[in-house]
C-alpha positions as YAML, in Angstrom:
chain: A
units: angstrom
residues:
- id: 1
  name: MET
  ca: [-13.74, -36.76, -25.12]
- id: 2
  name: ARG
  ca: [-14.36, -37.75, -21.55]
- id: 3
  name: VAL
  ca: [-12.21, -36.52, -18.60]
- id: 4
  name: SER
  ca: [-12.16, -38.52, -15.40]
- id: 5
  name: THR
  ca: [-13.32, -36.84, -12.18]
- id: 6
  name: ARG
  ca: [-9.98, -37.54, -10.54]
- id: 7
  name: ARG
  ca: [-8.02, -36.03, -13.42]
- id: 8
  name: LEU
  ca: [-10.27, -32.95, -13.39]
- id: 9
  name: ALA
  ca: [-9.78, -32.53, -9.62]
- id: 10
  name: VAL
  ca: [-5.98, -32.75, -9.99]
- id: 11
  name: THR
  ca: [-6.03, -30.19, -12.82]
- id: 12
  name: VAL
  ca: [-8.17, -27.74, -10.81]
- id: 13
  name: LEU
  ca: [-6.00, -28.17, -7.70]
- id: 14
  name: SER
  ca: [-2.81, -27.61, -9.72]
- id: 15
  name: THR
  ca: [-4.26, -24.47, -11.30]
- id: 16
  name: LEU
  ca: [-5.34, -23.05, -7.93]
- id: 17
  name: THR
  ca: [-1.94, -23.83, -6.39]
- id: 18
  name: ALA
  ca: [-0.10, -22.08, -9.23]
- id: 19
  name: ALA
  ca: [-2.40, -19.06, -9.07]
- id: 20
  name: THR
  ca: [-1.90, -18.75, -5.32]
- id: 21
  name: ALA
  ca: [1.88, -19.05, -5.60]
- id: 22
  name: PHE
  ca: [2.12, -16.34, -8.23]
- id: 23
  name: THR
  ca: [-0.26, -13.86, -6.59]
- id: 24
  name: ALA
  ca: [1.44, -13.74, -3.16]
- id: 25
  name: PRO
  ca: [3.46, -10.54, -2.67]
- id: 26
  name: ALA
  ca: [7.13, -11.12, -3.36]
- id: 27
  name: GLU
  ca: [8.20, -8.99, -0.38]
- id: 28
  name: ALA
  ca: [5.98, -10.69, 2.24]
- id: 29
  name: THR
  ca: [7.64, -11.34, 5.59]
- id: 30
  name: VAL
  ca: [7.14, -14.77, 7.11]
- id: 31
  name: PHE
  ca: [9.51, -14.49, 10.08]
- id: 32
  name: GLU
  ca: [8.63, -14.26, 13.76]
- id: 33
  name: GLN
  ca: [8.47, -10.58, 14.77]
- id: 34
  name: GLY
  ca: [7.51, -9.03, 18.12]
- id: 35
  name: ILE
  ca: [7.42, -5.72, 19.98]
- id: 36
  name: SER
  ca: [6.32, -4.52, 23.42]
- id: 37
  name: VAL
  ca: [5.74, -1.23, 25.24]
- id: 38
  name: GLN
  ca: [7.35, -0.86, 28.66]
- id: 39
  name: ASP
  ca: [7.97, 2.74, 29.80]
- id: 40
  name: ALA
  ca: [6.94, 6.35, 29.16]
- id: 41
  name: TYR
  ca: [8.60, 9.44, 30.62]
- id: 42
  name: VAL
  ca: [8.34, 13.19, 30.21]
- id: 43
  name: ALA
  ca: [11.22, 15.46, 31.22]
- id: 44
  name: ALA
  ca: [10.95, 18.92, 32.80]
- id: 45
  name: ASP
  ca: [11.61, 20.50, 29.37]
- id: 46
  name: GLY
  ca: [8.74, 18.47, 27.83]
- id: 47
  name: ALA
  ca: [10.90, 15.89, 26.04]
- id: 48
  name: VAL
  ca: [9.12, 12.52, 25.79]
- id: 49
  name: THR
  ca: [10.87, 9.14, 26.01]
- id: 50
  name: LEU
  ca: [9.05, 5.90, 25.16]
- id: 51
  name: SER
  ca: [10.70, 2.48, 25.36]
- id: 52
  name: GLY
  ca: [10.18, -1.24, 25.18]
- id: 53
  name: ALA
  ca: [11.61, -4.40, 23.65]
- id: 54
  name: TYR
  ca: [11.50, -6.02, 20.21]
- id: 55
  name: HIS
  ca: [12.80, -8.97, 18.24]
- id: 56
  name: CYS
  ca: [12.79, -9.42, 14.49]
- id: 57
  name: GLU
  ca: [14.34, -11.30, 11.61]
- id: 58
  name: GLN
  ca: [15.97, -9.57, 8.66]
- id: 59
  name: ALA
  ca: [13.54, -7.68, 6.43]
- id: 60
  name: SER
  ca: [12.83, -8.98, 2.95]
- id: 61
  name: PRO
  ca: [15.45, -8.09, 0.32]
- id: 62
  name: SER
  ca: [13.38, -5.12, -0.86]
- id: 63
  name: GLY
  ca: [12.60, -3.80, 2.62]
- id: 64
  name: VAL
  ca: [13.95, -2.18, 5.76]
- id: 65
  name: MET
  ca: [12.59, -2.28, 9.30]
- id: 66
  name: GLN
  ca: [11.61, 0.66, 11.53]
- id: 67
  name: ILE
  ca: [9.95, 1.23, 14.90]
- id: 68
  name: LYS
  ca: [7.16, 3.77, 15.33]
- id: 69
  name: ALA
  ca: [5.77, 4.70, 18.76]
- id: 70
  name: THR
  ca: [2.59, 6.69, 19.41]
- id: 71
  name: VAL
  ca: [1.38, 8.12, 22.72]
- id: 72
  name: VAL
  ca: [-2.22, 9.32, 23.15]
- id: 73
  name: GLN
  ca: [-3.60, 11.08, 26.23]
- id: 74
  name: GLU
  ca: [-7.20, 11.68, 27.23]
- id: 75
  name: GLU
  ca: [-7.28, 15.29, 26.01]
- id: 76
  name: GLY
  ca: [-6.74, 14.00, 22.49]
- id: 77
  name: HIS
  ca: [-3.04, 14.87, 22.46]
- id: 78
  name: ARG
  ca: [-1.26, 12.49, 20.10]
- id: 79
  name: LEU
  ca: [2.46, 12.17, 19.40]
- id: 80
  name: SER
  ca: [4.09, 9.71, 16.98]
- id: 81
  name: ILE
  ca: [7.86, 9.33, 16.95]
- id: 82
  name: GLY
  ca: [10.37, 6.97, 15.43]
- id: 83
  name: ALA
  ca: [12.92, 4.95, 17.36]
- id: 84
  name: GLU
  ca: [16.46, 4.06, 16.41]
- id: 85
  name: GLN
  ca: [16.99, 1.63, 13.52]
- id: 86
  name: PRO
  ca: [16.18, -1.89, 14.76]
- id: 87
  name: VAL
  ca: [18.76, -4.69, 14.64]
- id: 88
  name: CYS
  ca: [16.97, -7.70, 13.16]
- id: 89
  name: ASP
  ca: [19.00, -10.71, 14.22]
- id: 90
  name: GLY
  ca: [16.27, -12.76, 15.95]
- id: 91
  name: ARG
  ca: [17.38, -11.71, 19.47]
- id: 92
  name: GLU
  ca: [15.50, -9.42, 21.83]
- id: 93
  name: HIS
  ca: [16.66, -5.80, 21.95]
- id: 94
  name: ARG
  ca: [15.51, -2.64, 23.74]
- id: 95
  name: TRP
  ca: [14.05, 0.23, 21.69]
- id: 96
  name: VAL
  ca: [13.91, 3.89, 22.72]
- id: 97
  name: ALA
  ca: [12.06, 6.73, 20.98]
- id: 98
  name: VAL
  ca: [12.63, 10.35, 22.03]
- id: 99
  name: ALA
  ca: [10.81, 13.53, 20.99]
- id: 100
  name: PRO
  ca: [12.17, 16.97, 21.96]
- id: 101
  name: GLY
  ca: [9.88, 19.03, 24.20]
- id: 102
  name: ARG
  ca: [9.18, 21.64, 21.53]
- id: 103
  name: PHE
  ca: [7.32, 18.99, 19.47]
- id: 104
  name: ALA
  ca: [5.58, 17.16, 22.31]
- id: 105
  name: ASN
  ca: [2.42, 17.97, 24.23]
- id: 106
  name: VAL
  ca: [2.55, 15.11, 26.72]
- id: 107
  name: HIS
  ca: [2.23, 15.42, 30.49]
- id: 108
  name: PRO
  ca: [2.62, 13.04, 33.45]
- id: 109
  name: GLY
  ca: [-0.41, 10.81, 33.91]
- id: 110
  name: HIS
  ca: [-2.39, 8.14, 32.10]
- id: 111
  name: ALA
  ca: [-1.71, 7.46, 28.40]
- id: 112
  name: GLU
  ca: [-2.09, 4.78, 25.76]
- id: 113
  name: VAL
  ca: [1.16, 3.89, 24.02]
- id: 114
  name: THR
  ca: [1.34, 1.87, 20.81]
- id: 115
  name: ALA
  ca: [4.59, 0.49, 19.42]
- id: 116
  name: GLU
  ca: [4.74, -0.80, 15.86]
- id: 117
  name: LEU
  ca: [7.47, -2.78, 14.16]
- id: 118
  name: GLN
  ca: [7.13, -1.88, 10.50]
- id: 119
  name: GLU
  ca: [8.68, -3.16, 7.31]
- id: 120
  name: ILE
  ca: [9.08, -0.58, 4.58]
- id: 121
  name: HIS
  ca: [9.19, -2.03, 1.07]
- id: 122
  name: LEU
  ca: [11.22, 0.08, -1.32]
- id: 123
  name: SER
  ca: [11.00, 0.73, -5.02]
- id: 124
  name: GLY
  ca: [14.44, 2.12, -5.75]
- id: 125
  name: VAL
  ca: [14.99, 4.76, -3.07]
- id: 126
  name: MET
  ca: [11.29, 5.57, -2.57]
- id: 127
  name: PRO
  ca: [8.95, 3.70, -0.19]
- id: 128
  name: LYS
  ca: [6.43, 1.54, -2.02]
- id: 129
  name: SER
  ca: [4.49, 0.30, 1.01]
- id: 130
  name: VAL
  ca: [4.65, 0.07, 4.80]
- id: 131
  name: ALA
  ca: [3.50, -3.09, 6.58]
- id: 132
  name: THR
  ca: [3.10, -3.38, 10.36]
- id: 133
  name: VAL
  ca: [4.53, -6.80, 11.22]
- id: 134
  name: ALA
  ca: [4.14, -6.54, 15.03]
- id: 135
  name: GLN
  ca: [2.22, -4.20, 17.33]
- id: 136
  name: ASP
  ca: [1.59, -3.72, 21.05]
- id: 137
  name: THR
  ca: [-0.73, -1.22, 22.76]
- id: 138
  name: GLN
  ca: [-0.56, -0.65, 26.52]
- id: 139
  name: ASP
  ca: [-2.22, 1.65, 29.03]
- id: 140
  name: VAL
  ca: [0.73, 3.23, 30.82]
- id: 141
  name: GLU
  ca: [1.50, 5.88, 33.38]
- id: 142
  name: VAL
  ca: [3.72, 8.63, 31.97]
- id: 143
  name: HIS
  ca: [6.24, 9.42, 34.72]
- id: 144
  name: GLU
  ca: [8.28, 12.57, 35.26]
- id: 145
  name: HIS
  ca: [11.92, 11.97, 34.46]
...
């Protein structure tokens, strides 16, 4: 039995295409997502406010979106806080993340702030995985508020 080279190539290509289609994660996000860091403030009581802008499309059917912001200062002080629940309608929105002073160790001055737009994939009510779909890191000046 002899198989033509062309027929063999088509068979191999079809097999590879099928394998690729069935091994891609079902909850993968393919939409345009974006986030940016804009401002950082610390209040007299130590409360920290970070803000910026984001845009996103609706999360996959098995996922929800969240915003996580992290501020790092030269002394090694690090603070990660969550922002309000994002509205994923494709339009640009402002995000704000606030940490009470009793949890924060941030002072006015230079800092690096990272904002992440994350998609949490759920298995029932429990998180199965967290994927960062957009990220921005900026050197900022933390101002007194």
